[in-house]
N, C-alpha and C positions, 0 to 999 in steps of 0.2 A: 504493500500501499504505499510505503513511503520512498519507492525506487526512484520516481521521478521528481522528489521533494530534498532527498539528502544524499550527501555523498559520504563514503566511509575514508577517515583519514588513516594515518598510521595507528597501528594497534600499540598502545602502552602499557605497560605492565608495572605495576608500583610495589617495590619490595621494600619490607623493614629487613636490612641486612642482618639485625640481632637473630633472627628467624633461621639464618642460612645455617647454624650450627645445631639446630634443633631437629633432630631425625623424624619428628612428628610432622614436620611440613615438609623437609627436603625427601623425605620417602612417601608422600602423598602425590597420587597421581594427578589429582586436580591441581595441586600446585605447580608441580613440572610441566602440564599440558598448557598451564597459562604463559609460564615462562617462554615454552616452545613456540606458542602462537605470537608472542610480541615482537614486533618490529623494534621498540625501543624499550630497555629496561631502565628504570627510574629507583635510583636508592632514596629512599623518604627517610626522614628523622634522622639524618645523619650528624646532627648536633647530639644525638645520644648515643651513637654509636662508639664502640671502641676501635683502635687500630685493627684489629683482628678482623672484626666484623666488616670493615670496609675492604680489607684485603680477601674476605670471603666472596663478596661483592664483584670486586675486579677479576677474582679467579673465575666468577661463574660467567661474566662477560666474555673473557679471554677463551674458552671453552665451550660457548655457544655456538652450535652449527645449524644451519648457515649462520655467520657472523651477524650480529644486529647491527641496524641502520645506525645507531646511535647509543650511548648509554650517558646519564647522569645523574648528578647528585643532589639532592634539594631537601629542602627543612619545610616543615608545616604545609607538605602538599603542594609547594607553589611550583607549579609546572608550565614552562611556557607552552602556548598555543601553537607557537611556531612549528613545534615538535610533530604536531599532527599534519605538516606539509611535507615530511620526510616520506620517501619510497617505501611502498608494504610490499612485501614478496607474498603473493598468494600461495605459493606453497606451503607458507606456515599454518593455512587455514585447515591442511589436511592432517588433524591431530591422529596420533598414535591411538590404536583401539584396545582399549583395556577391558574389553568386554563390558562397559558401559554402554547405555542402549539409551539416548536422549531422545524425547519424543515432544517435540513443540508443535502442538496441533490445538485445535478448538476443543478437543475431545481430552484436554489436560484435565486434570481435577480441580474443583473449583477451590479459592481460598478458604481456610476455616474462617466461621463467622459464628457470632452469637446468634443464638436463636431468636424467635420473637419472646420477649418478657423476660429473658436471661440477662442479668448484669455482670457476671464475672465469671470464668471459666480457666483452670488452669491445665496447662497441656506440660508433660512430661515425657523425655526421651533419653536414649543414650546411645552411641556409637562411635567407632574410630577414637577410640580415645577419651571422650568427653560426655559429659552429661548436659542437656538443656532444660530449663525450668521456664516455661514462660506464661504470660497471662493475657487473656483479651477482656478488656473491661469496657463497660457500657460508656459512650461519649457524653453522656448525662452528666458522670462524675468528673468533676474538676478537682484538679491535685495541688497541693501548694509546690509553686517552683522550688522555694527555699528549701522546704521539707526533703522534696527529692533529691535536691544537692547534697543534702548531709545524707540522704538513704545510700545514694552512690558512693559518696564518701566512704562509708562503713564498708563498703565490700572488698576494700584493701585488707581489711582484718578478718574477712569472713574466712571458717574454718575448710570451707569445699572448695577454695583456691579459685575463684573467679577467674576466667582468662579474659571474658568479654561479657559486657552488656549493652543492650540497645533498648531504644523504646520511641514509640511513638505516641505521643500523651497529651492529653488536654488539662492545661495549668491554668491558674491564675492569672497568668501573665500571656495568655494565649496558648496555641497549640504548638508544640515542639517535637524537635527530633532531637534526643540524647543519645550520645554513645560514649561509653565508657571503655578502656583500655588502657593497661599499665599504670593505673593509678591516676589518669587523667581522663577529666570529664569535657566533652566538647557538646554545644549547644547551638542549635539553629531552627528559627521560626520556620513555619511551614503552614499549610493551607488547614482548614477545617477538617476534622475527622468525625465519621460516625462512629468508630469504636476507637479506644485507645489499645495498643499492644506494647508489650514490654518481655523481653527474654534476656535470660542469664545463660551462659555456656561455662561450665566450672571443669575442674579436672577430677573432681569427686563429687558423689551425689550428695546435693544440697540439702538443709532441712527446710522443707519448702513450706511448711505449715506456717514455720518461725519467719522466715521471708516474705510471706502473703500478709502476714499479720502486721509486721512491720511496713510493708508497703501501704496497707490500707490506714494507717495511722497518719499515711502523709496527705489523704483526702483533706480538702478544704471544706469547712462547715460553714464557712462566713456567707 
């Protein structure tokens, strides 16, 4: 539908070099497929990287076949738009077959949503060495943004070893996208939402009841 309106530029892959020493990433098919697909490798968060991390990124660039069009180092995801104009290698679109079959069609499963009259639903799962715990919340509920910030701050001391947390949520200061990783919370205003969503990815199974109770205490009742 968009073929006559949009042009695909070079494919950029954003990498946190600190993960290049972690076999959970380097041994993961999706991680390696994304690197193989990229025309440009971008090392992000370089201000937080050690010399060893950056050397691992440089080694990855040097070992990539076919060679990448370019590699860059950035901070805060500040990527130059000019990189999109670099040549793209169509052969990189032919990803190796790891036995995964992705079907993108109108028959794909519909997103999980709350049923009529339902205000909250908790979803839990695990796989590939991690656990996830998430909530669907009615958009009628309004959460205190300051209380949510404190709730995310407490994830650093959570016994389940939180790897990442993200939310699309209705707050008393508007609707927000929240992303937490490595102890840092980023915030971005977003459009109005019919329902709020929040998910945690952890290394160990979390105490979902305790997390849910503390989350619900962040609701604004003003």
